N, C-alpha and C positions, 0 to 999 in steps of 0.2 A: 504493500500500500504506500510506503514511503517513496519508493521509486516512481510510482504513478503520480504522486503529488509533486515530486520534483520535475517530472516531465511536463505536467500541467503548468507549473510555475515558469519553466523555460519557454514554453509555448506562448504564454501571456506576455512575457518580456519581449519576445521576438515580434509579436503583434504590435506592442507599444512602440518599439523602435521603428518599425515600418511605417506606423502612422505619423510619427514625428518627422521622419524623412520625407514622407509624402507631402506633409504640410509645408515643407520648405521649397517645393518645386515652384519656380517662378514662371511667369508668362513667357513664352518663347521669344527670344530677342530677334530672331530672323525676320519676323513679320513687321513691316513698316505700315503704318496706317495710310491708306491711299488718300489722295486729296479729295476733299468734299466735292460731290458732284460727278466724280469719275464713275465709269462703268463698273470698276472693281468695287468701289465703295457701295454703289447701289446694289450690286449683287450680294455682297456680304450682308447688307441690311435685309435683303429679301430672304436669304437662306436662314438667317438668325430669326427673322420675324416669323417665318413659317414654322421653324422648330418651336418657338415660343407658343404659337397658336395650337400646334399639334399637342404640346404638353398640357396646355390649359384645357383642351377638350378631351384629354385622355384617349387619343386615337393613334398614338405612336405604334409603329410596327417593330416587334422585337426580333424578327428573323435574322437580322444582322446588326451588329453593335455600332452605334455612332462613335465617331472619333472627334472628341471635343475640340482639339486643336485644328482639325481639318473637317469642318462641318459638312462638306460636300462629298465626303467619302464614308464608307462603312466597311466593317471588317467581320470576317467569320473565322472559325478555327482552321479551316482548310487553307485560306489565304495567309493566315498568320504563319503557317508552317514554312512558307517560302521567304520570310522576311530577311533571312541571312543567306539566301541563295540567289541573289539578284545580280551577280556579276556577268553572267553570260549575255551576249548581244541580244538586245530586245527584251530581256527578262524583266527589268524594272518597268519598262513601258507596259508590258503585258500585265504585270501585277497591278499597276495603278489603274489600268483600264478595267480590271475586274472589281477593284474597290469602288470605282466610280459607277460601274454598272449596278452594284448592289444598292448604292444610295439612290440611283435614278429610279429603280423599280420600287423601292420603298416609298419614295416621294410620290409616285403615281398613286400608290395605295393610300397613303396618308391624306393626300389631297382629296381623293375620292371619298374618304371617310369623314372629312371635316364637315360639320354642319354648314348648310348653304350660307347662313348669315356670316359665319366666321370666315368662310372662303371669300365671300363678297367683300367684307371689310378689309381683309388682307390684300386682295387684289386692288382695291381702291387706294389703299395706303401706298402701294408701290407702282401705281400707274399702269396696271394691267387691265385692259379694256373689258375683257371677258373673263369672269371668275373661273370658268371651266378650263381656261388655259394656264391656271396657276402652276400646275406641275410642270408643264412644258417650259414656262418661263424660269422656274426654279432650276430646272435641269440645264437650260442654256447657261444660266449663271454658274452652275456647278462646273460645266465644261470650261467656261472662261476662267474661273478661279483656279481650276486644276492646271490649266496651261500657264497662267501668270505666276502662280506661287510655287508650283512643283516642277513642271516640265521646263519652264524658262527661269526657274528660280535658282537659288544658291544650293551648293552642296550641303550647307547647314540645314536648309529646309528639307532636303531629301533625307538627311540623317534623322531629323526630327520626326518625319513621317514613319520611318522604319521603327523608331523607338515607340511611337504611339500605336503601332499596329498590333495591339493585343486585345482580344475579346475578353469580356468579363467572365470570370468563373461563376457558375451558378451554385456555388457553396459560399456560405457566409461564415468566415472563421471567427468573427466576433460572437456570433450566436453559438458556435461550437464551444468557444471558450466559456461563455456564460452557462452553457449546459454541461460543462465538465465532460466534454466529448471523449477524452481518453478513457473515462470510466463508463459513461452511458452508452458508448457504442457496443459494449459487450452484449447488451440486450438485443441489439440489431444483429449481431453475429449469430446468436442463438436462434432468433426468429428467421433469419435467412436460411440457416441450415434446416430448420423444421419445414420451411416452405419447399425447399428442394426435395426433401424426403417425401413430402405429401403430394407433389405435383409433377414429378418427372418420371414416375414409374410407367405411365401410360405410353411413353415413347418406346418401350421394349415390346409392345404389342405389335402384331403385323398390321400394316395399313390395308384396309379393305373398304370397298365402296359401301356407302350407307345402305342399310336395309330399310324397306318401307316402315317397319315397326320402330325404327330408331328416332322418329320425330325430328329429322334433320332437314333443314332447308339448305340446298346447295345454290350458291350464287356464282354464276359463270360470267366472266367478263364478256361484254358485247364487243369483241374484237377478235381478230384473226391471228393465229400462230403462223409465223413465217421465220423459222430459225435461220434458214439460209440467207434471207435478206438481212436479218439482224446481224449475222456474222459478217456479211459484206460491209454493212454500215460501219461497224466497229473497226474492222481491219483497214478500211479505206479512209477513215477520218483523218484529215490533216491535223497536225499538232501545233499548238501555239509555242511561243518561246519558253514558257514554263512547262511544256509537255502536256497541256490539257488537250484532249481530243475535241475537235470542233464539229458539233452536230447541228443540223438545221432543225427547225421545229417539226418538220415532217419526219426526220430521222428519229427524234425523241419520241414522237407519237408511235412510230413503228416499233421501237424498242420496248416502250412501256406496254404496248398491246401484246407483244410476243411473250413477255415474261410475267404478265399479270397472273396471279394465282386464282384458284377456285377456293371459295370459302364454304366449308361444310359446317353449319352452325346448329348445334343442339338447341332447339327452339321450344321454350316453355311459355313465353309471353311476347308481347310486342317489344319489350326491352331487349330481346335477342335478335331483332331484325335490323339489317343495315339500312342506313338512310343518309340524307344530305343535311349538313348543318344549316340551320335557319335561325332567325330571331322571331319570337312569338310573344303576343300579349297573353298572359295567363293571370286571371284575377286582377287585371289592371297593371300587372308588373311585366316589364319587358325582360324576357329570359332567353338564353340560348336553348335550342331544342334540336331534334333530329327528325326530319320528315321521312318516315319509312316508306312513303309512296314512291320515293325516287332514290333507290340505292346508288351510291356514288363512292368511288375511291378517288381521293385527291392524290395526284401523282407529281413527282418532281425528279429531276436528274441532278445528282450531286457527284462528288468525286472523293476517292481515297488514294492513299499512297502506299504502294506495295512493291517490294523488291526493286526500288529505285524508279518505278514508273507510276504514272497517274492512271487509275482505272475508274471507269464510270460505275455509278451505283444508281439503281432505280428504286424509288421509295413509293410505297402504296399505303395510304392512311384511310381507314374506314371507321365509321362512327355508329354507335348504338345510343338509343335514347337515355339509358341509365344502366348502372350496375345496381339492380334492385336491392333494397335493404333487406337483410336477413335477420331482422330483430331490431329492437330499439337501440341497442348499443353496438351495432355493426360498424366497425372501424373503417371498412373498405368501400361500403356502398355509397351511392350518391348519384346526383344528376349527371348525365352524359358519361359514356364510356367509349373506348375505342381500341384499335389494334393497328400497329405499324409493322409492315413487312418490307425488308430491304434485300435487294438482289445485287450483289457485286459481280460484275462481268470481267472475265479475263481479257487478254489482248486479242483473242479470237472471237469475242462476243459470246462466250459460253459461261454459264454460272460457275463462279469460283467458290462462293460461300453465300449463305443466306443468314440473316439475323433478324431479330424481332424484339420490340418492346411494346408496352402499352403507352398511350400518350401522356401518362403520368411520369414516364421515364422508368417505370418499374418492369421487373421480370425479363431482363435482358438475357437472351439465349442465342447461341450460334449453331449453325448447321453446315459444316464444311462439306465440299464435294471432293471425293478422292481424285487425285493424290494429295490434296491439301489436308494437313493434320495439325492438331493442337500441339504446341510446344510449351515447355515449362516457362513460367513467368514469375517474377518476384512475389506476386500476390499468392501464389501457391504455398509459400512458406510462412505467411503471416495471416493476420485476421482479416485483411482486406478482401473484397469480393473479387474473385478471379473469374475470367471468362468461362461461362457455363456452356458445355456441349452435351446436351442430352442424347444426341443421335447424329450420325452422318446423314447428309441429304443424298438422295439418289441422283444419278445422271438422267437427263431427260432424253427419251427416245423421240423420234419424229412424231409431231402432233400432240405430244404430252404436255400437260401443265402440272405444276406443283399443286397438290390438294392439301388444304389446311383444315384440320378438324378442331373447332373451337367449342368450348364448354358453354352451356347455358349459364346465365347469371354472372359468373366471374369473367367469362369470355377468355379464359386461359387457353393457350394452345395445348392440345392434348396429343397430337400426332401429326405427321405429314407423310406424304408419299407422292409418287408420280404416276399419273394415269391420263388417258384421253378423257376429256369431259363427256359425261353422259348428257343426253337431251334433258333440258330442264326449263320450266317456265320462268325461273328466277335468274335475271341477269343484272349486272351492275355496269354503270358508265365509268369511264376514265376521264377525269377532269384535271388538267394541268393547273398548278398553282401559279404559273407565270402567264396564264392566258387572260389578257385584258378583255372586258373591263372588270370582271369579277375577281380575278386572282384567287379562285377557289374560296376557301373560308376566310381569307384575309380581307374581303370586302363584300359583305352580304347586304341585300336589300332589307330595309326596315318596314314594318307593317304600315306606318304612317308616312312613308317616304324617307329619302336619305339612305345612307349606308353606314355600316359599322362592321369592324372585324369581329370574327368569332372569338378572337383573343384580346385580352387586355394589354395595356402598354408594357407590362412585364412578361408577356407571353402566356399568361395563365387564362384559361377560359373562365369567365366569371360564373359564380354560383356552382362550381364543381368541387368545392372543398370537401374533404373527408374528415371524419372524426379522428383519424390516425394522426392528423396534424398536431393534436394535443399531446400525443405520446412520443412522436418522432421529431419534434422541433429541435432538440439538442443536437441533431445530426447536421444542422446547418443548411437544409434545403427549404426554400420558401413553400409553405402550404403543401407538405408531402401528400401525394395521392391525387392532387388536382390535375386536370388535363392541361397540356402545354403545347406551345407552338414549336415547330421545327427550329433548331438552333438553341433551344433553352432546356434540353433534356439532360439533367443530371441523372446518371443511371446507377449509382452505387450509394448506399447509405454508409457503408464502411469503406473508407478510402475516398478517392475522388475519381470520377470517370464521366465523360460526356459522350452522348451517342454520335455526335458529329466530329469526334476526335479523328484526325486524318491518319494516324498511325495505329489505330485500334487493331486492325487485322494484322498489319505487318509485325507487330510486337508479339502476337500470341499464336500465329499460324505460319506454317512453311510448307513448301511442296518439294 
């Protein structure tokens, strides 16, 4: 116990020192204030004014992190991984283009979600004739400022950008310190071990098509499997200076269609049916909900780094109306539930590994495809949560899709297999999160007009809190169990891990 107390004291001291040092950071000296009335001054005012309005209206998009010093750029964990690898010809320019792209898309979403009166006021203040052009004007300014301050700027400005390119951790070490994390995490260690024992045994069973008596609804993607075309797309994709494959929108649509899974869901109630995120009035209150009359999977393409190369990943997110409460003191039940499935493709456009979480960031599991295997990691030797591999995934034969068996109520993944889909009346749509004007759940229509994201400004879906937040708060994750936006998924209660960590697979698997 004395050793644990000393460890806690050292940790608190380190946090205090880091806070003091952080408070001493000065405003960057490389930025000179542009002359009043210049285009640069006007653009800085517009960008900052928009950010203030977005914050005041709680419509910020948390998918990529703002960079306070460079308000026209945003960062994610994948792009952060390159910030010390920018010496190759064109690498810095490619990297900055991606930072700018993240901000531009987020501004389109945020402008769409601003109330009409706030958008009109902001447009009037900055001489924009039509409020619907706010995002376009802000993005033209972002391009101008990027060129003036970074591309044509000093080496000091570029160095400042590299230093600033760090996304936020979704762990709060001050909360962990207040909750005596080195002690309280032991309960999470025991709970996680119990969950694995109780919920991974089903993967040892053979995968079989559902029988009529199983009360299972199978959702088949309304899309065509074309593995040969998908392979050609991946192999032929040109690479950017950073090594990212360049895909057209049609390419991405073909890839997501080809590798979309079949969901076989044990169905006891309407809360076990897939649907589309919406906003609804219920008893006079505006609440997030799921419309089960329109089954949808939100899709996105992201990237990971593996064996020195950048590989594409396809992400599918589906939603349920609720994880229904199983008693008055159910810690895990609540409004809205979901399931996220990710497919990592190799250099030939074939699945290398699959993994999954729920939108709370919980229940992370990996399913490698041979010859990929799990290798030892430091977490195996301590109490942190190590990558969990309940089962290897099968190779896909022509025409086959991965079938995922999900439990009723909890929507836990019970098993997976590869089969040709059977004829079924239940299908689901694929909806890209980058497709304007909706951007998937990031900008939804409101019943009385206007738009709002399914997610709050911190990335959490409002009204999806769980009772477990009162027992797990010492572990440093905001509102444990609540549904979250891509880019904000902390996946371990013991230790630290994020679902969008770019070296996640590279560190734990090899072929």
